[in-house]
DSSP file (Angstrom, degrees, kcal/mol; ACC not computed):
  #  RESIDUE AA STRUCTURE BP1 BP2  ACC     N-H-->O    O-->H-N    N-H-->O    O-->H-N    TCO  KAPPA ALPHA  PHI   PSI    X-CA   Y-CA   Z-CA
    1    1 A M              0   0    0      0, 0.0     2,-0.3     0, 0.0     0, 0.0   0.000 360.0 360.0 360.0 131.6    0.0    0.0    0.0
    2    2 A A        -     0   0    0      2,-0.0     2,-0.6     0, 0.0     0, 0.0  -0.692 360.0-143.3 -90.5 143.9    1.4    3.4   -0.9
    3    3 A F        +     0   0    0     -2,-0.3     0, 0.0     2,-0.0     0, 0.0  -0.937  23.2 173.0-108.0 115.5    1.3    6.3    1.6
    4    4 A R        -     0   0    0     -2,-0.6    -2,-0.0     2,-0.0    -1,-0.0  -0.730  13.2-167.7-125.1  82.8    0.5    9.7   -0.1
    5    5 A P        -     0   0    0      0, 0.0     2,-0.5     0, 0.0    -2,-0.0  -0.297  12.1-151.9 -68.5 153.2    0.1   12.4    2.6
    6    6 A Y        +     0   0    0      2,-0.0     2,-0.4    37,-0.0    -2,-0.0  -0.959  27.4 164.9-125.1 108.7   -1.3   15.8    1.9
    7    7 A L        -     0   0    0     -2,-0.5     2,-0.4     2,-0.0     6,-0.0  -0.936  24.9-146.4-126.6 148.5    0.0   18.4    4.3
    8    8 A A        -     0   0    0     -2,-0.4     2,-0.3     2,-0.0    -2,-0.0  -0.932  16.2-177.5-116.6 137.2    0.0   22.1    4.2
    9    9 A F        -     0   0    0     -2,-0.4     2,-1.5     0, 0.0     4,-0.2  -0.887  36.9-108.4-125.5 162.9    2.7   24.4    5.6
   10   10 A N  S    S-     0   0    0     -2,-0.3    -2,-0.0     1,-0.2     0, 0.0  -0.481  85.7 -51.5 -92.3  67.2    3.0   28.0    5.8
   11   11 A G  S    S+     0   0    0     -2,-1.5    -1,-0.2     1,-0.0     3,-0.1   0.438 127.6  80.0  86.8  -0.8    5.7   28.7    3.2
   12   12 A N     >  +     0   0    0      1,-0.1     4,-1.9     2,-0.1     5,-0.2  -0.031  47.1 119.8-129.8  33.5    8.2   26.2    4.5
   13   13 A C  H  > S+     0   0    0      2,-0.2     4,-2.8     1,-0.2     5,-0.3   0.939  74.8  52.5 -61.2 -48.8    7.1   22.8    3.2
   14   14 A R  H  > S+     0   0    0      1,-0.2     4,-2.2     2,-0.2     5,-0.2   0.925 112.3  46.1 -56.6 -46.5   10.1   22.0    1.2
   15   15 A E  H  > S+     0   0    0      2,-0.2     4,-1.6     1,-0.2    -1,-0.2   0.860 111.7  51.6 -66.4 -33.4   12.3   22.6    4.2
   16   16 A A  H  X S+     0   0    0     -4,-1.9     4,-2.2     2,-0.2    -2,-0.2   0.946 113.5  44.1 -64.8 -46.2   10.0   20.6    6.6
   17   17 A F  H  X S+     0   0    0     -4,-2.8     4,-2.6     1,-0.2    -2,-0.2   0.829 108.6  56.1 -73.8 -32.7   10.0   17.6    4.2
   18   18 A T  H  X S+     0   0    0     -4,-2.2     4,-1.5    -5,-0.3    -1,-0.2   0.881 109.1  48.5 -63.5 -38.0   13.7   17.7    3.6
   19   19 A R  H  X S+     0   0    0     -4,-1.6     4,-1.8     2,-0.2    -2,-0.2   0.936 110.9  49.7 -61.8 -49.7   14.1   17.5    7.3
   20   20 A Y  H  X S+     0   0    0     -4,-2.2     4,-3.2     1,-0.2     5,-0.4   0.894 109.7  52.5 -56.2 -42.4   11.7   14.5    7.5
   21   21 A Q  H  X S+     0   0    0     -4,-2.6     4,-2.4     1,-0.2    -1,-0.2   0.881 106.7  51.2 -63.8 -38.9   13.6   12.9    4.7
   22   22 A E  H  < S+     0   0    0     -4,-1.5    -1,-0.2     2,-0.2    -2,-0.2   0.859 117.5  40.8 -66.4 -36.1   16.9   13.3    6.6
   23   23 A I  H  < S+     0   0    0     -4,-1.8    -2,-0.2     2,-0.1    -1,-0.2   0.921 130.7  23.2 -77.1 -46.4   15.3   11.6    9.7
   24   24 A F  H  < S-     0   0    0     -4,-3.2    -3,-0.2     1,-0.2    -2,-0.2   0.662  94.7-145.4 -99.7 -21.2   13.3    8.9    8.1
   25   25 A G     <  +     0   0    0     -4,-2.4    -1,-0.2    -5,-0.4    -2,-0.1  -0.376  45.3 110.9  77.2-164.4   15.0    8.3    4.8
   26   26 A G  S    S-     0   0    0     -2,-0.1     2,-0.4    -4,-0.1    -1,-0.1  -0.331  72.6 -49.2  93.0-179.5   13.2    7.4    1.7
   27   27 A E        -     0   0    0     -2,-0.1     2,-0.6     2,-0.0     0, 0.0  -0.787  44.9-148.9 -94.9 139.3   12.5    9.3   -1.5
   28   28 A L        +     0   0    0     -2,-0.4     2,-0.5     2,-0.0    -2,-0.1  -0.958  16.3 178.2-111.2 120.5   11.1   12.7   -1.5
   29   29 A V        -     0   0    0     -2,-0.6     2,-0.4     2,-0.0    -2,-0.0  -0.981   7.5-172.7-119.7 116.4    8.9   13.7   -4.4
   30   30 A L        -     0   0    0     -2,-0.5     2,-0.5     2,-0.0    -2,-0.0  -0.902  12.2-175.2-112.0 137.0    7.4   17.3   -4.2
   31   31 A L        -     0   0    0     -2,-0.4     2,-0.1     5,-0.0    -2,-0.0  -0.968  17.8-156.7-126.2 112.4    4.9   18.7   -6.6
   32   32 A T     >  -     0   0    0     -2,-0.5     4,-1.1     1,-0.1     3,-0.3  -0.391  29.0-111.4 -83.6 167.9    4.2   22.4   -5.8
   33   33 A T  T >4 S+     0   0    0      1,-0.2     3,-0.6     2,-0.2    -1,-0.1   0.905 120.8  54.3 -59.2 -41.4    1.1   24.2   -6.7
   34   34 A A  T 34 S+     0   0    0      1,-0.2    -1,-0.2    -3,-0.0    -3,-0.0   0.786 109.3  47.7 -67.3 -28.3    3.0   26.2   -9.3
   35   35 A D  T 34 S+     0   0    0     -3,-0.3    -1,-0.2     2,-0.1    -2,-0.2   0.590  91.1 105.2 -89.9 -14.2    4.3   23.0  -10.9
   36   36 A A  S << S-     0   0    0     -4,-1.1    -3,-0.0    -3,-0.6    -4,-0.0  -0.273  82.6 -96.9 -66.7 147.4    0.9   21.3  -11.1
   37   37 A P    >   -     0   0    0      0, 0.0     3,-1.8     0, 0.0     4,-0.1  -0.373  33.7-115.5 -62.2 150.8   -0.9   21.0  -14.3
   38   38 A P  G >  S+     0   0    0      0, 0.0     3,-0.5     0, 0.0    -2,-0.1   0.765 114.1  49.3 -55.2 -31.9   -3.5   23.7  -14.9
   39   39 A D  G 3  S+     0   0    0      1,-0.2    -3,-0.0     2,-0.0     0, 0.0   0.240  77.1 105.4 -97.8  13.9   -6.4   21.3  -14.8
   40   40 A A  G <  S-     0   0    0     -3,-1.8    -1,-0.2     1,-0.1    -4,-0.0   0.672  75.2-140.1 -71.5 -13.8   -5.4   19.6  -11.6
   41   41 A G    <   -     0   0    0     -3,-0.5    -1,-0.1    -4,-0.1    -2,-0.0  -0.140  37.3 -38.6  85.0 175.2   -8.2   21.3   -9.6
   42   42 A P        -     0   0    0      0, 0.0    -3,-0.0     0, 0.0     0, 0.0  -0.396  69.5 -99.4 -76.0 157.7   -8.0   22.7   -6.1
   43   43 A P        -     0   0    0      0, 0.0    -2,-0.0     0, 0.0   -37,-0.0  -0.395  48.1 -88.5 -71.6 156.1   -6.2   20.9   -3.4
   44   44 A P              0   0    0      0, 0.0     0, 0.0     0, 0.0     0, 0.0  -0.201 360.0 360.0 -59.6 153.7   -8.1   18.7   -1.0
   45   45 A P              0   0    0      0, 0.0     0, 0.0     0, 0.0     0, 0.0   0.509 360.0 360.0 -69.6 360.0   -9.4   20.6    2.2
């Protein structure tokens, strides 16, 4: 089963997840709102 969390941070998401990756390891894949396709729709609540 894949784990795909959706979390919101106040402008420091990349830094937070980079730190989590340092602690827990694993692969970090980030998709920013600016990089999302235009038809992706709004993020979940």
